N, CA, C and O atoms as a Tinker XYZ file with bonds, in Angstrom:
   536  protein
     1  N    -31.995000   22.980000   24.937000    73     2
     2  CA   -30.995000   23.044000   25.975000    64     1     3
     3  C    -30.058000   21.840000   25.797000    63     2     4     5
     4  O    -30.500000   20.704000   25.631000    81     3
     5  N    -28.768000   22.124000   25.837000    73     3     6
     6  CA   -27.784000   21.051000   25.672000    64     5     7
     7  C    -27.725000   20.178000   26.928000    63     6     8     9
     8  O    -28.231000   20.563000   27.982000    81     7
     9  N    -27.106000   19.008000   26.809000    73     7    10
    10  CA   -26.958000   18.106000   27.942000    64     9    11
    11  C    -26.157000   18.780000   29.055000    63    10    12    13
    12  O    -26.513000   18.667000   30.228000    81    11
    13  N    -25.070000   19.487000   28.694000    73    11    14
    14  CA   -24.246000   20.176000   29.692000    64    13    15
    15  C    -25.048000   21.269000   30.391000    63    14    16    17
    16  O    -24.971000   21.408000   31.611000    81    15
    17  N    -25.821000   22.049000   29.626000    73    15    18
    18  CA   -26.655000   23.091000   30.230000    64    17    19
    19  C    -27.655000   22.485000   31.204000    63    18    20    21
    20  O    -27.883000   23.030000   32.284000    81    19
    21  N    -28.249000   21.364000   30.827000    73    19    22
    22  CA   -29.217000   20.678000   31.687000    64    21    23
    23  C    -28.530000   20.183000   32.968000    63    22    24    25
    24  O    -29.074000   20.318000   34.064000    81    23
    25  N    -27.332000   19.610000   32.816000    73    23    26
    26  CA   -26.591000   19.127000   33.984000    64    25    27
    27  C    -26.198000   20.282000   34.903000    63    26    28    29
    28  O    -26.305000   20.168000   36.125000    81    27
    29  N    -25.740000   21.401000   34.314000    73    27    30
    30  CA   -25.370000   22.571000   35.117000    64    29    31
    31  C    -26.591000   23.113000   35.861000    63    30    32    33
    32  O    -26.500000   23.475000   37.034000    81    31
    33  N    -27.731000   23.167000   35.173000    73    31    34
    34  CA   -28.957000   23.644000   35.800000    64    33    35
    35  C    -29.328000   22.739000   36.968000    63    34    36    37
    36  O    -29.706000   23.229000   38.033000    81    35
    37  N    -29.223000   21.419000   36.781000    73    35    38
    38  CA   -29.585000   20.473000   37.842000    64    37    39
    39  C    -28.660000   20.631000   39.040000    63    38    40    41
    40  O    -29.115000   20.565000   40.182000    81    39
    41  N    -27.359000   20.841000   38.798000    73    39    42
    42  CA   -26.426000   21.047000   39.911000    64    41    43
    43  C    -26.823000   22.275000   40.712000    63    42    44    45
    44  O    -26.842000   22.237000   41.942000    81    43
    45  N    -27.141000   23.370000   40.020000    73    43    46
    46  CA   -27.573000   24.607000   40.684000    64    45    47
    47  C    -28.860000   24.379000   41.474000    63    46    48    49
    48  O    -28.998000   24.863000   42.597000    81    47
    49  N    -29.793000   23.648000   40.890000    73    47    50
    50  CA   -31.070000   23.353000   41.541000    64    49    51
    51  C    -30.833000   22.531000   42.811000    63    50    52    53
    52  O    -31.445000   22.799000   43.845000    81    51
    53  N    -29.952000   21.535000   42.738000    73    51    54
    54  CA   -29.638000   20.712000   43.906000    64    53    55
    55  C    -29.061000   21.565000   45.038000    63    54    56    57
    56  O    -29.417000   21.381000   46.202000    81    55
    57  N    -28.174000   22.493000   44.695000    73    55    58
    58  CA   -27.598000   23.393000   45.699000    64    57    59
    59  C    -28.682000   24.291000   46.290000    63    58    60    61
    60  O    -28.763000   24.472000   47.505000    81    59
    61  N    -29.507000   24.846000   45.416000    73    59    62
    62  CA   -30.582000   25.731000   45.861000    64    61    63
    63  C    -31.541000   24.986000   46.795000    63    62    64    65
    64  O    -31.942000   25.522000   47.828000    81    63
    65  N    -31.907000   23.756000   46.434000    73    63    66
    66  CA   -32.810000   22.957000   47.271000    64    65    67
    67  C    -32.224000   22.710000   48.656000    63    66    68    69
    68  O    -32.963000   22.613000   49.636000    81    67
    69  N    -30.890000   22.606000   48.741000    73    67    70
    70  CA   -30.214000   22.394000   50.023000    64    69    71
    71  C    -29.897000   23.710000   50.736000    63    70    72    73
    72  O    -29.249000   23.717000   51.783000    81    71
    73  N    -30.360000   24.825000   50.159000    73    71    74
    74  CA   -30.127000   26.167000   50.719000    64    73    75
    75  C    -28.642000   26.504000   50.822000    63    74    76    77
    76  O    -28.192000   27.093000   51.805000    81    75
    77  N    -27.889000   26.118000   49.789000    73    75    78
    78  CA   -26.468000   26.435000   49.678000    64    77    79
    79  C    -26.348000   27.520000   48.620000    63    78    80    81
    80  O    -26.871000   27.377000   47.515000    81    79
    81  N    -25.660000   28.607000   48.956000    73    79    82
    82  CA   -25.618000   29.777000   48.079000    64    81    83
    83  C    -24.202000   30.118000   47.634000    63    82    84    85
    84  O    -23.622000   31.077000   48.145000    81    83
    85  N    -23.631000   29.371000   46.706000    73    83    86
    86  CA   -22.269000   29.691000   46.253000    64    85    87
    87  C    -22.241000   30.860000   45.284000    63    86    88    89
    88  O    -23.220000   31.140000   44.591000    81    87
    89  N    -21.117000   31.528000   45.251000    73    87    90
    90  CA   -20.837000   32.556000   44.257000    64    89    91
    91  C    -19.493000   32.211000   43.632000    63    90    92    93
    92  O    -18.484000   32.837000   43.957000    81    91
    93  N    -19.463000   31.209000   42.726000    73    91    94
    94  CA   -18.181000   30.774000   42.177000    64    93    95
    95  C    -17.446000   31.899000   41.481000    63    94    96    97
    96  O    -18.040000   32.770000   40.845000    81    95
    97  N    -16.125000   31.848000   41.623000    73    95    98
    98  CA   -15.206000   32.801000   40.993000    64    97    99
    99  C    -15.343000   34.210000   41.551000    63    98   100   101
   100  O    -14.890000   35.165000   40.919000    81    99
   101  N    -15.958000   34.361000   42.721000    73    99   102
   102  CA   -16.127000   35.688000   43.304000    64   101   103
   103  C    -14.875000   36.163000   44.036000    63   102   104   105
   104  O    -14.803000   37.322000   44.446000    81   103
   105  N    -13.900000   35.295000   44.203000    73   103   106
   106  CA   -12.691000   35.656000   44.938000    64   105   107
   107  C    -12.726000   35.090000   46.337000    63   106   108   109
   108  O    -13.765000   34.627000   46.809000    81   107
   109  N    -11.588000   35.132000   46.995000    73   107   110
   110  CA   -11.475000   34.541000   48.317000    64   109   111
   111  C    -11.824000   35.552000   49.391000    63   110   112   113
   112  O    -11.268000   36.650000   49.421000    81   111
   113  N    -12.742000   35.187000   50.271000    73   111   114
   114  CA   -13.098000   36.034000   51.408000    64   113   115
   115  C    -12.100000   35.771000   52.532000    63   114   116   117
   116  O    -11.838000   34.621000   52.886000    81   115
   117  N    -11.547000   36.849000   53.087000    73   115   118
   118  CA   -10.575000   36.759000   54.177000    64   117   119
   119  C    -11.232000   37.301000   55.442000    63   118   120   121
   120  O    -11.915000   38.324000   55.410000    81   119
   121  N    -11.018000   36.604000   56.550000    73   119   122
   122  CA   -11.565000   37.042000   57.832000    64   121   123
   123  C    -10.427000   37.251000   58.817000    63   122   124   125
   124  O     -9.648000   36.336000   59.083000    81   123
   125  N    -10.336000   38.461000   59.354000    73   123   126
   126  CA    -9.219000   38.818000   60.226000    64   125   127
   127  C     -9.244000   38.063000   61.552000    63   126   128   129
   128  O     -8.222000   38.009000   62.235000    81   127
   129  N    -10.380000   37.479000   61.937000    73   127   130
   130  CA   -10.413000   36.709000   63.186000    64   129   131
   131  C     -9.744000   35.342000   63.022000    63   130   132   133
   132  O     -9.408000   34.694000   64.012000    81   131
   133  N     -9.552000   34.906000   61.777000    73   131   134
   134  CA    -8.837000   33.652000   61.529000    64   133   135
   135  C     -7.337000   33.883000   61.630000    63   134   136   137
   136  O     -6.852000   34.999000   61.449000    81   135
   137  N     -6.614000   32.811000   61.922000    73   135   138
   138  CA    -5.159000   32.931000   61.960000    64   137   139
   139  C     -4.624000   33.080000   60.537000    63   138   140   141
   140  O     -5.299000   32.740000   59.565000    81   139
   141  N     -3.414000   33.587000   60.437000    73   139   142
   142  CA    -2.778000   33.724000   59.118000    64   141   143
   143  C     -2.635000   32.343000   58.469000    63   142   144   145
   144  O     -2.806000   32.210000   57.258000    81   143
   145  N     -2.326000   31.331000   59.257000    73   143   146
   146  CA    -2.162000   29.982000   58.708000    64   145   147
   147  C     -3.490000   29.460000   58.164000    63   146   148   149
   148  O     -3.514000   28.796000   57.128000    81   147
   149  N     -4.593000   29.751000   58.850000    73   147   150
   150  CA    -5.921000   29.353000   58.382000    64   149   151
   151  C     -6.179000   29.959000   56.998000    63   150   152   153
   152  O     -6.604000   29.258000   56.079000    81   151
   153  N     -5.926000   31.239000   56.856000    73   151   154
   154  CA    -6.150000   31.922000   55.576000    64   153   155
   155  C     -5.172000   31.427000   54.509000    63   154   156   157
   156  O     -5.530000   31.329000   53.335000    81   155
   157  N     -3.948000   31.120000   54.911000    73   155   158
   158  CA    -2.956000   30.568000   53.990000    64   157   159
   159  C     -3.460000   29.245000   53.401000    63   158   160   161
   160  O     -3.358000   29.015000   52.196000    81   159
   161  N     -4.004000   28.380000   54.265000    73   159   162
   162  CA    -4.516000   27.083000   53.798000    64   161   163
   163  C     -5.715000   27.288000   52.875000    63   162   164   165
   164  O     -5.820000   26.624000   51.844000    81   163
   165  N     -6.613000   28.194000   53.232000    73   163   166
   166  CA    -7.752000   28.496000   52.345000    64   165   167
   167  C     -7.253000   28.962000   50.978000    63   166   168   169
   168  O     -7.740000   28.509000   49.942000    81   167
   169  N     -6.280000   29.869000   50.986000    73   167   170
   170  CA    -5.757000   30.375000   49.723000    64   169   171
   171  C     -5.102000   29.263000   48.909000    63   170   172   173
   172  O     -5.305000   29.174000   47.698000    81   171
   173  N     -4.321000   28.423000   49.568000    73   171   174
   174  CA    -3.666000   27.312000   48.857000    64   173   175
   175  C     -4.718000   26.384000   48.244000    63   174   176   177
   176  O     -4.556000   25.928000   47.112000    81   175
   177  N     -5.787000   26.107000   48.980000    73   175   178
   178  CA    -6.862000   25.269000   48.435000    64   177   179
   179  C     -7.494000   25.910000   47.204000    63   178   180   181
   180  O     -7.691000   25.242000   46.189000    81   179
   181  N     -7.811000   27.201000   47.288000    73   179   182
   182  CA    -8.458000   27.858000   46.139000    64   181   183
   183  C     -7.510000   27.937000   44.951000    63   182   184   185
   184  O     -7.937000   27.792000   43.805000    81   183
   185  N     -6.247000   28.163000   45.213000    73   183   186
   186  CA    -5.252000   28.205000   44.143000    64   185   187
   187  C     -5.180000   26.846000   43.451000    63   186   188   189
   188  O     -5.174000   26.762000   42.223000    81   187
   189  N     -5.126000   25.792000   44.249000    73   187   190
   190  CA    -5.049000   24.438000   43.709000    64   189   191
   191  C     -6.313000   24.098000   42.902000    63   190   192   193
   192  O     -6.218000   23.534000   41.811000    81   191
   193  N     -7.474000   24.435000   43.429000    73   191   194
   194  CA    -8.725000   24.189000   42.702000    64   193   195
   195  C     -8.758000   24.984000   41.400000    63   194   196   197
   196  O     -9.209000   24.488000   40.368000    81   195
   197  N     -8.278000   26.215000   41.462000    73   195   198
   198  CA    -8.219000   27.053000   40.264000    64   197   199
   199  C     -7.296000   26.434000   39.215000    63   198   200   201
   200  O     -7.609000   26.442000   38.024000    81   199
   201  N     -6.156000   25.897000   39.661000    73   199   202
   202  CA    -5.226000   25.243000   38.740000    64   201   203
   203  C     -5.861000   24.021000   38.082000    63   202   204   205
   204  O     -5.493000   23.645000   36.969000    81   203
   205  N     -6.812000   23.407000   38.775000    73   203   206
   206  CA    -7.515000   22.242000   38.236000    64   205   207
   207  C     -8.759000   22.655000   37.442000    63   206   208   209
   208  O     -9.558000   21.810000   37.037000    81   207
   209  N     -8.910000   23.980000   37.226000    73   207   210
   210  CA   -10.039000   24.541000   36.478000    64   209   211
   211  C    -11.379000   24.181000   37.117000    63   210   212   213
   212  O    -12.340000   23.835000   36.430000    81   211
   213  N    -11.419000   24.270000   38.449000    73   211   214
   214  CA   -12.629000   23.949000   39.189000    64   213   215
   215  C    -13.268000   25.232000   39.721000    63   214   216   217
   216  O    -12.565000   26.151000   40.141000    81   215
   217  N    -14.573000   25.291000   39.703000    73   215   218
   218  CA   -15.305000   26.406000   40.298000    64   217   219
   219  C    -15.300000   26.227000   41.814000    63   218   220   221
   220  O    -15.442000   25.109000   42.309000    81   219
   221  N    -15.137000   27.322000   42.550000    73   219   222
   222  CA   -15.067000   27.265000   44.001000    64   221   223
   223  C    -15.597000   28.556000   44.602000    63   222   224   225
   224  O    -15.748000   29.563000   43.911000    81   223
   225  N    -15.872000   28.511000   45.879000    73   223   226
   226  CA   -16.282000   29.695000   46.626000    64   225   227
   227  C    -15.725000   29.555000   48.035000    63   226   228   229
   228  O    -15.502000   28.441000   48.508000    81   227
   229  N    -15.500000   30.674000   48.705000    73   227   230
   230  CA   -15.072000   30.652000   50.102000    64   229   231
   231  C    -16.153000   31.294000   50.947000    63   230   232   233
   232  O    -16.919000   32.139000   50.484000    81   231
   233  N    -16.194000   30.865000   52.204000    73   231   234
   234  CA   -17.199000   31.364000   53.146000    64   233   235
   235  C    -18.595000   31.254000   52.541000    63   234   236   237
   236  O    -19.412000   32.168000   52.652000    81   235
   237  N    -18.846000   30.125000   51.905000    73   235   238
   238  CA   -20.118000   29.873000   51.244000    64   237   239
   239  C    -21.211000   29.630000   52.283000    63   238   240   241
   240  O    -21.044000   28.838000   53.211000    81   239
   241  N    -22.324000   30.324000   52.105000    73   239   242
   242  CA   -23.424000   30.240000   53.056000    64   241   243
   243  C    -24.241000   28.959000   52.865000    63   242   244   245
   244  O    -24.750000   28.686000   51.778000    81   243
   245  N    -24.353000   28.195000   53.928000    73   243   246
   246  CA   -25.235000   27.033000   54.031000    64   245   247
   247  C    -26.323000   27.392000   55.041000    63   246   248   249
   248  O    -26.190000   28.380000   55.763000    81   247
   249  N    -27.365000   26.628000   55.100000    73   247   250
   250  CA   -28.376000   26.859000   56.143000    64   249   251
   251  C    -27.793000   26.536000   57.513000    63   250   252   253
   252  O    -28.334000   26.968000   58.531000    81   251
   253  N    -26.698000   25.782000   57.551000    73   251   254
   254  CA   -26.069000   25.337000   58.799000    64   253   255
   255  C    -24.825000   26.141000   59.174000    63   254   256   257
   256  O    -24.180000   25.839000   60.178000    81   255
   257  N    -24.483000   27.148000   58.395000    73   255   258
   258  CA   -23.290000   27.954000   58.671000    64   257   259
   259  C    -22.568000   28.305000   57.385000    63   258   260   261
   260  O    -23.128000   28.174000   56.297000    81   259
   261  N    -21.315000   28.753000   57.509000    73   259   262
   262  CA   -20.504000   29.102000   56.339000    64   261   263
   263  C    -19.284000   28.201000   56.288000    63   262   264   265
   264  O    -18.523000   28.106000   57.251000    81   263
   265  N    -19.110000   27.545000   55.158000    73   263   266
   266  CA   -17.947000   26.667000   55.021000    64   265   267
   267  C    -16.748000   27.477000   54.538000    63   266   268   269
   268  O    -16.917000   28.529000   53.923000    81   267
   269  N    -15.547000   26.996000   54.813000    73   267   270
   270  CA   -14.341000   27.701000   54.391000    64   269   271
   271  C    -14.190000   27.695000   52.880000    63   270   272   273
   272  O    -14.048000   28.757000   52.274000    81   271
   273  N    -14.217000   26.520000   52.257000    73   271   274
   274  CA   -14.070000   26.425000   50.802000    64   273   275
   275  C    -15.079000   25.402000   50.284000    63   274   276   277
   276  O    -15.175000   24.290000   50.802000    81   275
   277  N    -15.827000   25.796000   49.256000    73   275   278
   278  CA   -16.752000   24.890000   48.586000    64   277   279
   279  C    -16.236000   24.649000   47.177000    63   278   280   281
   280  O    -16.109000   25.583000   46.385000    81   279
   281  N    -15.942000   23.401000   46.871000    73   279   282
   282  CA   -15.465000   22.984000   45.551000    64   281   283
   283  C    -16.677000   22.543000   44.745000    63   282   284   285
   284  O    -17.308000   21.535000   45.064000    81   283
   285  N    -17.002000   23.298000   43.701000    73   283   286
   286  CA   -18.158000   22.986000   42.863000    64   285   287
   287  C    -17.792000   22.189000   41.628000    63   286   288   289
   288  O    -18.669000   21.834000   40.840000    81   287
   289  N    -16.502000   21.900000   41.443000    73   287   290
   290  CA   -16.086000   21.364000   40.165000    64   289   291
   291  C    -15.568000   19.962000   40.054000    63   290   292   293
   292  O    -14.924000   19.660000   39.050000    81   291
   293  N    -15.798000   19.058000   41.020000    73   291   294
   294  CA   -15.335000   17.687000   40.787000    64   293   295
   295  C    -15.999000   17.100000   39.547000    63   294   296   297
   296  O    -17.078000   17.532000   39.141000    81   295
   297  N    -15.345000   16.120000   38.958000    73   295   298
   298  CA   -15.847000   15.524000   37.717000    64   297   299
   299  C    -17.261000   14.983000   37.862000    63   298   300   301
   300  O    -18.044000   15.068000   36.917000    81   299
   301  N    -17.610000   14.430000   39.015000    73   299   302
   302  CA   -18.950000   13.876000   39.174000    64   301   303
   303  C    -19.992000   14.945000   39.477000    63   302   304   305
   304  O    -21.180000   14.640000   39.581000    81   303
   305  N    -19.554000   16.202000   39.621000    73   303   306
   306  CA   -20.481000   17.305000   39.822000    64   305   307
   307  C    -21.039000   17.430000   41.222000    63   306   308   309
   308  O    -21.910000   18.267000   41.460000    81   307
   309  N    -20.567000   16.626000   42.154000    73   307   310
   310  CA   -21.061000   16.701000   43.526000    64   309   311
   311  C    -20.091000   17.525000   44.357000    63   310   312   313
   312  O    -18.909000   17.190000   44.443000    81   311
   313  N    -20.577000   18.605000   44.973000    73   311   314
   314  CA   -19.702000   19.525000   45.704000    64   313   315
   315  C    -18.956000   18.863000   46.857000    63   314   316   317
   316  O    -19.402000   17.875000   47.441000    81   315
   317  N    -17.804000   19.451000   47.156000    73   315   318
   318  CA   -16.972000   19.030000   48.277000    64   317   319
   319  C    -16.718000   20.255000   49.150000    63   318   320   321
   320  O    -16.380000   21.327000   48.647000    81   319
   321  N    -16.881000   20.088000   50.447000    73   319   322
   322  CA   -16.614000   21.152000   51.413000    64   321   323
   323  C    -15.247000   20.896000   52.031000    63   322   324   325
   324  O    -14.936000   19.774000   52.432000    81   323
   325  N    -14.428000   21.952000   52.104000    73   323   326
   326  CA   -13.149000   21.911000   52.807000    64   325   327
   327  C    -13.249000   22.856000   53.992000    63   326   328   329
   328  O    -13.496000   24.050000   53.826000    81   327
   329  N    -13.056000   22.317000   55.184000    73   327   330
   330  CA   -13.100000   23.100000   56.407000    64   329   331
   331  C    -11.715000   23.122000   57.024000    63   330   332   333
   332  O    -11.110000   22.071000   57.233000    81   331
   333  N    -11.211000   24.306000   57.315000    73   331   334
   334  CA    -9.914000   24.466000   57.971000    64   333   335
   335  C    -10.210000   24.672000   59.453000    63   334   336   337
   336  O    -10.870000   25.639000   59.835000    81   335
   337  N     -9.716000   23.755000   60.283000    73   335   338
   338  CA   -10.064000   23.766000   61.700000    64   337   339
   339  C     -8.806000   23.528000   62.534000    63   338   340   341
   340  O     -8.222000   22.445000   62.492000    81   339
   341  N     -8.394000   24.542000   63.288000    73   339   342
   342  CA    -7.190000   24.461000   64.105000    64   341   343
   343  C     -7.403000   23.529000   65.294000    63   342   344   345
   344  O     -8.443000   23.564000   65.952000    81   343
   345  N     -6.396000   22.694000   65.556000    73   343   346
   346  CA    -6.429000   21.758000   66.679000    64   345   347
   347  C     -7.710000   20.921000   66.680000    63   346   348   349
   348  O     -8.346000   20.747000   67.720000    81   347
   349  N     -8.076000   20.415000   65.525000    73   347   350
   350  CA    -9.326000   19.669000   65.387000    64   349   351
   351  C     -9.262000   18.353000   66.161000    63   350   352   353
   352  O     -8.303000   17.589000   66.050000    81   351
   353  N    -10.300000   18.116000   66.937000    73   351   354
   354  CA   -10.435000   16.860000   67.676000    64   353   355
   355  C    -11.340000   15.938000   66.862000    63   354   356   357
   356  O    -12.053000   16.407000   65.974000    81   355
   357  N    -11.324000   14.639000   67.146000    73   355   358
   358  CA   -12.238000   13.741000   66.439000    64   357   359
   359  C    -13.710000   14.158000   66.595000    63   358   360   361
   360  O    -14.489000   14.053000   65.647000    81   359
   361  N    -14.084000   14.629000   67.785000    73   359   362
   362  CA   -15.468000   15.070000   68.009000    64   361   363
   363  C    -15.784000   16.290000   67.157000    63   362   364   365
   364  O    -16.839000   16.349000   66.525000    81   363
   365  N    -14.880000   17.260000   67.135000    73   363   366
   366  CA   -15.105000   18.479000   66.347000    64   365   367
   367  C    -15.154000   18.145000   64.853000    63   366   368   369
   368  O    -15.932000   18.742000   64.109000    81   367
   369  N    -14.334000   17.206000   64.420000    73   367   370
   370  CA   -14.339000   16.780000   63.022000    64   369   371
   371  C    -15.701000   16.190000   62.654000    63   370   372   373
   372  O    -16.253000   16.508000   61.601000    81   371
   373  N    -16.239000   15.336000   63.518000    73   371   374
   374  CA   -17.571000   14.755000   63.273000    64   373   375
   375  C    -18.639000   15.842000   63.233000    63   374   376   377
   376  O    -19.559000   15.775000   62.418000    81   375
   377  N    -18.524000   16.849000   64.110000    73   375   378
   378  CA   -19.491000   17.954000   64.123000    64   377   379
   379  C    -19.448000   18.738000   62.806000    63   378   380   381
   380  O    -20.488000   19.081000   62.244000    81   379
   381  N    -18.241000   19.015000   62.328000    73   379   382
   382  CA   -18.089000   19.751000   61.067000    64   381   383
   383  C    -18.657000   18.953000   59.893000    63   382   384   385
   384  O    -19.314000   19.506000   59.011000    81   383
   385  N    -18.397000   17.660000   59.896000    73   383   386
   386  CA   -18.920000   16.810000   58.821000    64   385   387
   387  C    -20.442000   16.817000   58.859000    63   386   388   389
   388  O    -21.084000   16.963000   57.819000    81   387
   389  N    -21.024000   16.663000   60.037000    73   387   390
   390  CA   -22.489000   16.677000   60.157000    64   389   391
   391  C    -23.064000   18.037000   59.757000    63   390   392   393
   392  O    -24.144000   18.111000   59.172000    81   391
   393  N    -22.346000   19.098000   60.071000    73   391   394
   394  CA   -22.815000   20.450000   59.772000    64   393   395
   395  C    -22.931000   20.703000   58.269000    63   394   396   397
   396  O    -23.867000   21.365000   57.821000    81   395
   397  N    -21.980000   20.177000   57.486000    73   395   398
   398  CA   -21.932000   20.515000   56.070000    64   397   399
   399  C    -22.281000   19.371000   55.118000    63   398   400   401
   400  O    -22.336000   19.590000   53.908000    81   399
   401  N    -22.515000   18.165000   55.620000    73   399   402
   402  CA   -22.888000   17.038000   54.759000    64   401   403
   403  C    -24.391000   17.094000   54.506000    63   402   404   405
   404  O    -25.153000   16.266000   55.005000    81   403
   405  N    -24.798000   18.080000   53.726000    73   403   406
   406  CA   -26.217000   18.299000   53.430000    64   405   407
   407  C    -26.442000   18.320000   51.921000    63   406   408   409
   408  O    -25.520000   18.566000   51.144000    81   407
   409  N    -27.674000   18.062000   51.527000    73   407   410
   410  CA   -28.042000   18.161000   50.118000    64   409   411
   411  C    -27.110000   17.377000   49.220000    63   410   412   413
   412  O    -26.840000   16.203000   49.471000    81   411
   413  N    -26.618000   18.020000   48.173000    73   411   414
   414  CA   -25.788000   17.314000   47.197000    64   413   415
   415  C    -24.319000   17.177000   47.582000    63   414   416   417
   416  O    -23.538000   16.623000   46.808000    81   415
   417  N    -23.918000   17.667000   48.760000    73   415   418
   418  CA   -22.504000   17.621000   49.155000    64   417   419
   419  C    -22.049000   16.170000   49.257000    63   418   420   421
   420  O    -22.643000   15.363000   49.973000    81   419
   421  N    -20.983000   15.856000   48.524000    73   419   422
   422  CA   -20.455000   14.490000   48.488000    64   421   423
   423  C    -19.530000   14.207000   49.662000    63   422   424   425
   424  O    -19.609000   13.144000   50.277000    81   423
   425  N    -18.650000   15.159000   49.974000    73   423   426
   426  CA   -17.647000   14.953000   51.021000    64   425   427
   427  C    -17.426000   16.243000   51.791000    63   426   428   429
   428  O    -17.580000   17.340000   51.255000    81   427
   429  N    -17.062000   16.090000   53.060000    73   427   430
   430  CA   -16.600000   17.198000   53.890000    64   429   431
   431  C    -15.212000   16.808000   54.367000    63   430   432   433
   432  O    -15.043000   15.819000   55.080000    81   431
   433  N    -14.218000   17.595000   53.965000    73   431   434
   434  CA   -12.826000   17.342000   54.307000    64   433   435
   435  C    -12.402000   18.378000   55.344000    63   434   436   437
   436  O    -12.454000   19.581000   55.085000    81   435
   437  N    -11.982000   17.907000   56.522000    73   435   438
   438  CA   -11.554000   18.801000   57.600000    64   437   439
   439  C    -10.033000   18.755000   57.660000    63   438   440   441
   440  O     -9.435000   17.685000   57.771000    81   439
   441  N     -9.417000   19.934000   57.585000    73   439   442
   442  CA    -7.961000   20.046000   57.526000    64   441   443
   443  C     -7.466000   20.875000   58.706000    63   442   444   445
   444  O     -7.934000   21.992000   58.927000    81   443
   445  N     -6.521000   20.326000   59.461000    73   443   446
   446  CA    -5.876000   21.086000   60.529000    64   445   447
   447  C     -4.713000   21.844000   59.899000    63   446   448   449
   448  O     -3.813000   21.218000   59.338000    81   447
   449  N     -4.707000   23.171000   59.977000    73   447   450
   450  CA    -3.623000   23.936000   59.333000    64   449   451
   451  C     -2.240000   23.594000   59.868000    63   450   452   453
   452  O     -1.247000   23.800000   59.171000    81   451
   453  N     -2.152000   23.078000   61.086000    73   451   454
   454  CA    -0.850000   22.691000   61.637000    64   453   455
   455  C     -0.221000   21.551000   60.831000    63   454   456   457
   456  O      0.999000   21.391000   60.836000    81   455
   457  N     -1.039000   20.767000   60.145000    73   455   458
   458  CA    -0.536000   19.652000   59.338000    64   457   459
   459  C     -0.014000   20.090000   57.967000    63   458   460   461
   460  O      0.683000   19.330000   57.295000    81   459
   461  N     -0.346000   21.304000   57.558000    73   459   462
   462  CA     0.005000   21.793000   56.225000    64   461   463
   463  C      1.368000   22.487000   56.281000    63   462   464   465
   464  O      1.590000   23.343000   57.137000    81   463
   465  N      2.286000   22.124000   55.372000    73   463   466
   466  CA     3.600000   22.784000   55.347000    64   465   467
   467  C      3.471000   24.301000   55.188000    63   466   468   469
   468  O      2.476000   24.802000   54.664000    81   467
   469  N      4.494000   25.017000   55.650000    73   467   470
   470  CA     4.455000   26.483000   55.649000    64   469   471
   471  C      4.859000   27.125000   54.329000    63   470   472   473
   472  O      4.533000   28.291000   54.103000    81   471
   473  N      5.551000   26.416000   53.454000    73   471   474
   474  CA     5.909000   27.015000   52.175000    64   473   475
   475  C      4.799000   26.706000   51.171000    63   474   476   477
   476  O      4.179000   25.644000   51.219000    81   475
   477  N      4.561000   27.641000   50.272000    73   475   478
   478  CA     3.413000   27.534000   49.378000    64   477   479
   479  C      3.477000   26.291000   48.495000    63   478   480   481
   480  O      2.500000   25.546000   48.411000    81   479
   481  N      4.595000   26.060000   47.847000    73   479   482
   482  CA     4.704000   24.889000   46.966000    64   481   483
   483  C      4.528000   23.587000   47.744000    63   482   484   485
   484  O      3.871000   22.660000   47.270000    81   483
   485  N      5.111000   23.521000   48.926000    73   483   486
   486  CA     4.959000   22.317000   49.749000    64   485   487
   487  C      3.508000   22.147000   50.210000    63   486   488   489
   488  O      2.992000   21.030000   50.264000    81   487
   489  N      2.859000   23.263000   50.541000    73   487   490
   490  CA     1.449000   23.213000   50.943000    64   489   491
   491  C      0.584000   22.715000   49.796000    63   490   492   493
   492  O     -0.304000   21.888000   50.005000    81   491
   493  N      0.833000   23.207000   48.586000    73   491   494
   494  CA     0.066000   22.755000   47.413000    64   493   495
   495  C      0.238000   21.254000   47.205000    63   494   496   497
   496  O     -0.735000   20.535000   46.977000    81   495
   497  N      1.473000   20.794000   47.286000    73   495   498
   498  CA     1.749000   19.370000   47.094000    64   497   499
   499  C      1.036000   18.537000   48.171000    63   498   500   501
   500  O      0.410000   17.524000   47.859000    81   499
   501  N      1.132000   18.962000   49.420000    73   499   502
   502  CA     0.508000   18.243000   50.529000    64   501   503
   503  C     -1.011000   18.185000   50.350000    63   502   504   505
   504  O     -1.608000   17.113000   50.454000    81   503
   505  N     -1.636000   19.334000   50.082000    73   503   506
   506  CA    -3.090000   19.376000   49.937000    64   505   507
   507  C     -3.552000   18.533000   48.753000    63   506   508   509
   508  O     -4.560000   17.831000   48.838000    81   507
   509  N     -2.816000   18.606000   47.662000    73   507   510
   510  CA    -3.188000   17.837000   46.469000    64   509   511
   511  C     -3.065000   16.335000   46.742000    63   510   512   513
   512  O     -3.906000   15.550000   46.306000    81   511
   513  N     -2.032000   15.950000   47.453000    73   511   514
   514  CA    -1.786000   14.527000   47.712000    64   513   515
   515  C     -2.727000   13.960000   48.778000    63   514   516   517
   516  O     -3.165000   12.814000   48.674000    81   515
   517  N     -3.037000   14.762000   49.802000    73   515   518
   518  CA    -3.752000   14.228000   50.961000    64   517   519
   519  C     -5.210000   14.644000   51.103000    63   518   520   521
   520  O     -5.963000   13.980000   51.815000    81   519
   521  N     -5.634000   15.728000   50.447000    73   519   522
   522  CA    -6.959000   16.240000   50.735000    64   521   523
   523  C     -7.841000   16.542000   49.527000    63   522   524   525
   524  O     -9.043000   16.282000   49.572000    81   523
   525  N     -7.281000   17.079000   48.460000    73   523   526
   526  CA    -8.120000   17.476000   47.326000    64   525   527
   527  C     -8.533000   16.237000   46.539000    63   526   528   529
   528  O     -7.694000   15.439000   46.119000    81   527
   529  N     -9.821000   16.096000   46.353000    73   527   530
   530  CA   -10.384000   14.941000   45.662000    64   529   531
   531  C    -10.518000   15.239000   44.176000    63   530   532   533
   532  O    -10.988000   16.302000   43.771000    81   531
   533  N    -10.090000   14.267000   43.379000    73   531   534
   534  CA   -10.292000   14.375000   41.922000    64   533   535
   535  C     -9.372000   15.256000   41.197000    63   534   536
   536  O     -9.481000   15.395000   39.979000    81   535
């Protein structure tokens, strides 16, 4: 087994041990109960991660709930959760971080869609500059 294969296996094992079940490259899950802006931000995040050649999943199942976007591809191999939360308060932000900061997850980034520009290119630039790690 190559070093990369061993590292990939260990990353999968770490996720499995934390009861996180990603399906990278499965496509973006859309939920009609979310606002259009919420889904727009999710799509912009996945597009940006895809442009960076990163594996990702949406609505990824954790033992604590489902996160909006799970980034499996940072250089250090530690997953990042992106949560899109409308009108997020400091208390709600702390709750979301506590909910998804489990197992191998390195960071939980909570994004209020109201802060994201409405045009796609501007949204990509904003997310890349202010929220996407690595």
